[in-house]
N, C-alpha and C positions, 0 to 999 in steps of 0.2 A: 198428827202431827208433830205433835212438838220435839219427838223422839228423832224423826226422819232432821230437825233443825239444829237440834244437837250434833247431832253425828256430824251434818256439814257443818258447823261451827268448829267443832273438834279436827275436822280437816284443813278448813282453813288455818287454823291456828297455827295444827302442825306444818303443815308447809310452812308458812309464815316463820315458826321456827326457825323451819330447815334454809329458806332465804336466808333468815339474819343472820344465822350460824355462817354460813357463806361470805355475809358482808362482812362480819366481824372477824374473819378468817385474815390470819398474816397472808401478806403478799406473797411470800414465798411459798408458802404452804399453797395458796391458790394456784400459784405456776408452776406447781409439781404438779398437780391434779390434773390441770388442765394439757401435760406433756404427755401424761401417761394416757390421758384420751388418744391426743392426736397420736402415740406412738399404738397406741391399741388398734387405733382406724386406719393408720397409713402404714405401719411398719417403719418408721423415719423418726429418727429424733431430733423434736424440736426445743431448740435451745432460748430462753428469753432472760432478757437484762435491764435492768429498769424498772421502773413503775408499771403497774400490770393495771386494766381495769377489764372490768367484764359484765356482761347483761346475760338475762338467763332467757325472757320467754317473750316473742316466738324466736328468737336467735339468740342462739348462744354465741357469745362475742365475748372477744379478748382485744384489746387494744395493748399493746406493750410500746417499750423503746428500741434498744437493738436487739435483733431476733435473729438466728440462723434456722435452717432446717434442713437435715441432711442429705447428703443423697443416697443414690441407690447400692447395693453393695457392693455389688460388680464395678460401680462406675470410679471415678475419680474419687480424692481423700477431699477434694474443696468441696463447699456445701451445695446444694443446690439452689438455692436460693437462699440470701442472707440481704438486712438491709437495719439501715438506720431504725427505723420505728414500720411498726406493723398493726392492720385492723384487720382481723379475721371473725367474722360471722360464718356460722353455719348453723341448718334447721335443727330445730332443737328438737319438733317431733320424729322426724328423720333417724335422727342419732338416735334417738331410743327405740325405732326397725331397725337398728341397725346397717343406715346407711348414712353415707357422708354425702349432703347435699350441702357445699358449700355457698351462700349466700352473697361474698363481699371476701374481697383482698386486696385493701388498700396499702402502699410500701412506696417509700422515700427515699429514695437513694438505693435502688433495691440491684444487687448483682444478681442474674437470673441465670443460673449454666444448664443448657441442654445438653444431654451426652446420648449419643445413638453408639452401640456397639452388637456386634451379631445381631440386628435385628429387633434387639431391644432398646424401651426408650426410657430414661431414668424418670419419666414424667409419668409412669404406670403407677396408679399409685392403690393399687387393692390389699387389701388387707389379708393378713398372713392366713386365716379362716379362709377367703374367699379365693387366695392364690390355688389354698390346695386343695379346696371343692373343684376349680379350674382345671387344676393338672389331672386331675380324677375325670372329671369331664371329657377331657382332649382326649385321654387314654381310650377312652371307649366310645368315642365319637359325636362327647354331648353338643349341648347347644352353641350358638352364635354368642360371639364376643358380646355385641350389641344388646344382648338378651341378658346380660349380667344385671341385676335389679343389687350389686354391691358397688358398682361401677360409682367414682365420683363425675359430683356434678358441679359446675359453675356458673353461678347467675353474672357476676359483675368480676373483674378485676383490673385494677389500676394499678402499673406501675408508674413513678414519676423521676423523670428522669435516672433512667436504669441503663446498667449495663447488660448487653445482651450475649453471649457466650455459646457458641453451636461446635461441638465436638463430634466428628465422626471418627470411631474407632482410632482413640487416640489422638488423630489431629486435630489443633484446630481448623474452623473451615470459616468461621463466623466473629468478628468480636465490634461489635457497636457501640457508642457511649453518648450518652446522652440523648436516650430514646425513651419517649412517652408511648404506654402504650397498653389498648384496653382490651379483654377479652370477655367473650361471651358464651356459654355454655349451659343453657336453663335444663336441657331434661333428654335424656339418653337418647332419645329419638330424633330431637331438634341437630338444625347445623351447627357446628361451632364456627363464633365469629369473631375475628379479630383485625383491630385497627392497631395501626403503630405511627409514628410521628419522631424524624429526626431530622436537626438541623444539618444541613450544608452550605456551602459554599453558595449566595444569591437565593437562600432561600431551607425549604426544607423539605424531605423526601416522607413521603405518607404514602402508606401501604395500607391496604384493605385486604382482609384472606377468607374466604371461606372452604370450611372442611363439611359437607352436609351427613356425613358416618363419622363420626372420631372415633367410634371403639374401633371398629373396623380398620381406617387408618391406624391405631394403638395395637393392633395384633396383628397388622404388618398385610393387611390386605390393599390393593391398589384397590383408590378410592379416588371421587372427582374430588377437584379443586378449582375453585377460580382466584384470580390475584388482578387488584387493579391498583397501578404502581402511579405515582404522581408525583413527581421531578421538578428541580426548576428549568424550565425548556422544553418539556414535554410529558409527554406518559408515554409506560408502556402496560400490557393487560395479557394475561393467559386463563383459557378456559380449557381445561383437560382433565387429566388426570398424576394421580401422584402416590406413592409407596413409602412406607416407613425412611427408608434411607436417602432420600428427598429425591428420588429419580421421577423424571417427568414427560409427560406426554401429551401433545396439546393444540391448539391453534394459539399465537400471539400474534401479539401487532404493537409496532412501538411508533410513534408518530411524536417526531422532533419539531419543537418551531424554532430552537436555536440548538444546534448541536454542540457549538461551543460550550455554553453555558450550560448544558444536560452533562457532556461529559465529565466539566468540574467537578456539578455537584457528585459525583461518582469517582472522586478522584483524580480524575484526568486533568490535573491543572493545567492552561496555556497550550492543549494542542490545537493546532489551530486548520481548521477544514479548509479545503479548498472551494472556488465556487462551483458548483458543477457536482461535485461530488458528495453532498450530504449535507449541506447548511442549515438545511431543511429537509426534513425527509423523513418517509412512511412506508414501514415495510411493511407484510403480511407475511407468514410463513408457517408452515405444520412443525412445530418445534420438538427435540426430543432431547432432552438432557439427562445423561446417566452419572452413575456419582466418581465415577474417575474424572469430572470435569469435561467431559465434550459434550460440545450440543453441537446438535445436525437440523438443518433448515432444509425444506424440501417446498417443493409449490412455492418459491418463493417470489414474492413478487415484488420489485420498490421501486420509489420512485424518488430521486436523487435529487434536488432544484428543478432543473428543466429536461433531468436526462429520466428516463425511466429502461429498468432491469427484469428481466426476468432469471432463473438458474437454480441452484442448489448450494449449499455449503456445508463445510464441516469446521468445528473451531474446536480445536482443545486449549481450554483456560489455563493460562500460564503465564510469565512474564518475559518477553513478553504474550500476546495470543500466536497461537499458531492455525493460519487459516487456510484450508483448501477448499476452492470454487470452481464451479462453472457457470459462467453468466453469460447468457445469450442479450444483443442490443440492439437495435433498428438501428437509426441516426444516433450516436451519443456524438453530445457536442461540452469538449473541453477545451475551446477557445478561455472562459475566463478561468477554466480549472490553472491554464498549465502559464496562464499572463503574469508579468510580474507584475507584482502588488505594487507596486512602486512605479505604474506607467503615470501614472497622474501626475509625480513630481521627477519627472525625467529631465527639468530643466537643469538640474542638480549636474546633469552631463556635460550641458553646456549649449543649450539648446532645445534638446530632443531631438525626436525622428531620425533617420536611417542616418542623416549629412554627419551627425553628430558623432557619429562612432558605435559600440557595443555597451549595452547596458552595464552599469558600473554601481547599478542596485545589489546588495546583497541576495544570496538565491538560499531560502530556507529548505533545507530537503532534511527536516528533521522528522518527517512522515515516512522517512524510509526505516525509522527507528519503531512504528507505531506495531509491526506484526514481521510474525514471520512466514514462511509458506509458498503455494503455488496457486496462481489466479489464473486460470483460461478464459480469454474474452474473445468472441466472435459476433463481429458486428455488420450491419448494412452499411456505413460511413463513420466514420471519426474524424471529427472536425476539433484543429489543434489549432493554434495560432498561426493566421496566415498561409494555411495548407489546409485540405485535405484528402484523407484516406480512403477510398473505396473497399469493399470487401473484405474484409480482415481476419485472419485470426490470431490473436496473439497469446502468446502466453508468459505472465509476471511472474519470476520467484525469488523470492526474497527472505535474503538471510543475516540478521546480522547489522542492519542499516544499509546492506547492500542489494542493489536492486540487479535483476537480468531482464529486458525485455527480445522474448524470442521471437521471428515473425517467421510465420510457416502457411504461408506466405502473407505479405500485408501488401493492397495495394495502394499506391502515389506516385503521383503525375502520371497517370493513366499507364503505369508499369506495376512490378511487381518486387518487391524488396524480399529476400529474404538473408537470414542472420540474423545476430542478437547486436542488441546497446546495451550498454553495461552503465549505472551510475552506483559509486561504491562513497559513504559520507563515512566513514568507517575513522580515518583520521585526516579529514579533509575532504570537501570533495572532488571526485575525479569521477570523469566521465570517456566515456569509450565505445567502440565499436566496430565490428567485422562483418560487413554488408555485402552482398550480389546483388544487382539491378538488371532488371532485363525490361524492357521496351518504355524506358523511361523518356517522358516527353523535357527536354533539355530547357525549353524556353520556359515552361513551368515551374521545373525545378530551381535554375538559373535564379530568378526573378523572386522567389519565394526565400532560397536560403543565400544571396547575396545583393538583392535589388538590379542583375543584371538582365538586360532584356534583347540584346543585343543577337543571342544567339539562338539558334531552336533546331529541331532534329529528333528522330529518337535515337534513344543510348543506349548502350549498359554496358557494365562495367564492377570495377569490385574499389571497395572502401575500407581501409582499415585506420582508426585513430584512436586518438587519445589527447586529451587536453584536463589541466588540472587549474583549479581557482574557485575562489567562493563569488567571484560574478561573472558574467558572460563575458566582460572585457577578458578577463585574467585568463579564460578556458580557451580564449580565440587567438590571444595571442602565445599560448603554448601547446597548440596544437604542434602533434608530433604522427606520422607515419609514412603511409603510401597507398597506391593506388594506380589503376586505368581505366579509358575510355574508350569507349569502338563507336561512334557515331554514323550508321548512314547516310542518307542523301537529309543536307540539311541548309538552311539560308545566315548569311552573317547581313543583319541589319543595318544600314548607313556606313556601309564600305561597298565599292565598285570595284571588285577588281576589273575587271576588263578596261573600265575606263581608268583606273588608275596606269592601266600596260601601257594604255594607249596615250592620254594626255598629260600624266604625271600625277593627279590629282585623284585621288581615291574616297571622296567625303560624300555620302547623299545615296542613292538609292541602295543597291542591294547584289548582295554574290553567293551565287547557286553552288554547292559541292556537292559530291559524288560520295565522298568516305572521309571521317577523319579519323585517326586514331593518335593515342598520347599514351604514355605513361608519367607515371608523377612519384615527390617523394614531398615530406611535409616535415620544417624541423621549425619550433621557435615560432607557430603561426604564419612562417612562409612556406610557398607552393613553390618548389620550383623542378620545370619542364624543360628536358630537351630533345625529345623525340618527336614534336608534332607531326604530323603527317596528314595534310590536304589534299583530296584527290577533285579534281574539275576538268569539265571538259576538254578547255583547252590551256588549262595551266595543272599547274601543281606548288603546292606551298609547304615550308618546312617554318617549324617554330622555337622558339626555345627561351625561357626568362625566369621571371619569377612574379608572382601574385601573390599579396601580401594580405592574407586571409585576417590576420589581428589588426594590423592598419588599415584592410580595407583601399587597395591602391592597388596596380600593375604597374609594372616592365618590362612588355614582352616587344619581342622582335619576329615579325613574321615575316617571312620571303618567300614572296609568290615568284613565278617563273615561269611564263608564257613558253610554251611547249614547240609553237611554232613558228616562231618569230624568227628573224638571223638566220634565214635559210634553214629554218629545222634544226638551229644550236641548240636557242632559247633562250630568254633576256630574263635578266630578276631586275625587280624593285623593290629590295628591301623598305616594310613599314615597321616604324616602334609606336607603339600601342602605350603609354606611360599617365599615369593621373591616377586619381580618385576613380573609385568603380561609378560615382552616380554621372562624374564627364569627363571618360578618358581623352586624350588628345589621340588622334590617330595622320597619320601624316610620314611620308615620304623618310625614308633613314638616305638624307644624297651623302654624309658620308661613306656609307657602305656601296651606294653604286659608285662615287668616283674611284672607291677603291676595289670595287669589279672591272671599271671602265680603265683604269690603270695595269691591274693585272692581264685585262685581255689584247691591250695594246703590248706590251711588253713581251708577251707572248707571240703577236703574229710580228713581232719585232725578230725572234729569237728563231723560229716559223721560217723567217727572211733568208736569216745568216745562215741557216742548216741547210738552204736548199741551194745556197750560191756555193758554201764551199763542197756540198754533194754534186753539185755540176761541174766545180773546177777538176775534182780527183776523179772525174767520170771522163774529163776532155785527156787528160795528163794520162789514166790507166786505157782512154780509148777503149772503156765499155761505160755503159749506164749503171748507175749508182742512186739509187731512189732511199736508202737507208744507211744510219751511222753502222751498224751492224753489218751492212755489207760490203764496208770497205775492206777492212781485211782480208776478205774470200777473195776481190778482186786484186786487190796488192798482191795476194798470193798464186793467184794465177798466172798474174802478169810477169812476176818473177819466173813460173816456170815455163810461158812462154819464151822468153829471153836466155834463158842458161839450153833449152833445147836449141837453138838457133845459133847457138856457141857453139854448141859440141857437135851439129851437123857441118858448120865451115870448120872445126880443127878436124875431121875426117874427111874432108872435101864431100860433103855432100851438099846437096841443094840446101 
């Protein structure tokens, strides 16, 4: 028994001498031994500078000042990992058996550079011997990577104030600073769990990621992946599959409680989302992401504030992003989205309301620059300020701050619109359009667009227009273009044409007409028309004048003619309509009446004198003359007769 105790004593003593020798070993020599072991186990160079501390059992650990860990031979020249300080511990027993079981990696202010090229990741840390064995096994159809006994495992990774760089085939895809990251992969068959936190405007962005089979993922096999991201204002989640190239396919969900704040956290500061288009949002879809930066969303359901939509979209990640989408909506409410954000402060216009004129509040058209692409929208109804479109098929094309809305068709004012409207914010804001309308309820249209309530009927026509300005007032005062209108039977309220023609007072009552046609031009916010024609049972009416679209006033001469009056010759009483749209005056234009009466009296005197002349000439020529054109013929005939009589007397005839 004594001999056994002696042997044990000598073993402990020998082990103590070895430990003591190592502890007394110079720091540079100790660093060299450690770096040689890392090189042997990973094939990478570990460079250590500064003081070195070491532990031996059960964890072989090293703590050092500035360190660098080299990149893969095929990757870039910059190290995979560098840090101002590093603490690494490995399982000593596993290391004796030829396995690298990393128990801890703690780093301060590190730079972690992850690179991917042709399916290879620079984070793959197999030993040279193991790599050779794997190559042989692969050529002979050998075992799964997840069964590799020499695979590196990691119990605890903590990076403080890190910079994370991701490079895909030589191009930097991500570069984040100020990241706190932790990860754990304690066993080859265990899932790899990683969490990261990064400071962002308004708070921090926190990410939790889980890969159930890291060896399979590292070898290029498509593996499951779950991601939960929390940012100021909302969350994003993903549950699906991923491959080594970062391509993803699965179910995703975005919940935004404050979209403006959430976008600011991702670097889109200052983006204002219109109310009704996603200030609060819930979006779910089946998402596919490809390595060329394309996202496909299928079976998409989006709840944007009080609006719900379904459809699909394709997004190309660029600056700005390119979006192609087909959206179906039920009853879409855009009244708040398109209303002026300064409605509450309209007093600056001089009292607010329609009577104060068009709004002078600046129009924010910055949203036109958020994306490029094409979006098709089908809806049962679309409510916008002061009017509602019925079933509509719209296509919005966006290109470099220019939007073209095509209606194919849109239902509006109980009729249909075909054509397009353009908003261009490239060099200041301009709006224009080319529209063809059919079956439009004229009273609905004029009431919504100009506050005019007096005219009703079903109209068709065409409108081309262009306006320039940074607010509603400037645009309306700059309008130019042309158009025409054709109205079937309709009514003019507050204007009784029968009463006007009978008593000289046309206010009150209504006028029913059979048709109305007109063409017009616009320039500098003024609409001018010179060929209005209204047909009634007993009357016709012509019109010409100016409608101030910018000034919201009217100066128009309306001339009705009583077709059956004056023995069927007709009588007219011109009516002048002038003043602001809200309360124009409508009264007979007596100047025109007097001019017409004087012209008629002069015509009668002229006719009477003409008749007297014709009667006198006829008496002198002894023939009936009813027109001035007959005087020459009558005179010629008279001279011929007198010449014949003279010749007969000369030759002795009767």
